[in-house]
C-alpha positions as a printed NumPy array, in Angstrom:
array([[  1.217, -15.996,  36.731],
       [  5.838, -16.628,  36.509],
       [  7.184, -19.629,  37.002],
       [ 10.92 , -20.061,  38.153],
       [ 13.212, -21.477,  35.799],
       [ 16.3  , -24.102,  36.824],
       [ 19.048, -22.436,  39.298],
       [ 16.132, -19.545,  40.516],
       [ 16.181, -19.153,  44.36 ],
       [ 12.342, -19.154,  45.665],
       [ 11.271, -18.258,  49.274],
       [  7.725, -19.765,  50.26 ],
       [  6.272, -21.239,  53.513],
       [  6.827, -18.208,  55.879],
       [ 10.659, -17.362,  54.824],
       [ 11.381, -21.532,  53.569],
       [ 13.756, -20.305,  50.358],
       [ 15.479, -23.652,  47.891],
       [ 16.961, -24.173,  45.037],
       [ 14.792, -24.826,  41.349],
       [ 15.953, -27.6  ,  40.929],
       [ 13.263, -28.804,  38.084],
       [  9.673, -27.798,  36.2  ],
       [  7.045, -29.631,  36.161],
       [  3.146, -28.98 ,  34.747],
       [  1.798, -27.408,  37.696],
       [  5.432, -27.184,  40.418],
       [  8.57 , -27.803,  41.05 ],
       [ 11.253, -29.82 ,  42.59 ],
       [ 13.167, -27.83 ,  45.19 ],
       [ 16.621, -28.682,  46.932],
       [ 16.478, -27.069,  50.487],
       [ 19.642, -26.974,  51.472],
       [ 20.469, -24.198,  50.626],
       [ 18.918, -22.666,  53.763],
       [ 22.46 , -22.009,  56.525],
       [ 19.753, -23.743,  58.674],
       [ 18.461, -26.263,  56.951],
       [ 19.755, -29.285,  59.324],
       [ 18.485, -27.79 ,  62.451],
       [ 15.103, -27.   ,  60.37 ],
       [ 14.914, -30.667,  60.063],
       [ 13.955, -31.367,  56.773],
       [ 13.711, -33.591,  53.508],
       [ 16.215, -32.085,  51.382],
       [ 13.436, -31.995,  48.334],
       [ 10.419, -30.343,  47.702],
       [  7.302, -29.684,  45.733],
       [  5.989, -26.672,  46.042],
       [  2.948, -25.495,  43.814],
       [  3.607, -22.728,  41.179],
       [  0.813, -20.925,  42.556],
       [  2.139, -20.857,  46.406],
       [  6.081, -19.747,  46.003],
       [  7.889, -16.063,  45.221],
       [ 10.759, -15.337,  43.089],
       [ 13.535, -14.147,  44.846],
       [ 16.681, -14.132,  43.016],
       [ 16.991, -15.062,  38.85 ],
       [ 14.361, -14.626,  36.632],
       [ 10.625, -16.505,  35.552],
       [  8.355, -16.954,  32.765],
       [  5.384, -15.932,  32.021],
       [  2.851, -18.88 ,  32.38 ],
       [ -0.888, -17.914,  30.938]])
């Protein structure tokens, strides 16, 4: 499984995107304000996403066994 690095852009949950701010053992903390329609969606600025639940769309990841 590939895990994101800080600064990567990831996609998750039906097309939501964000910038990885912190990497935890099983998840990443993501800044959602990256999305152009962020304010329209009414979401919190940050969220936590499990490594199994996202795809890296910009940047490189690390292999996690």
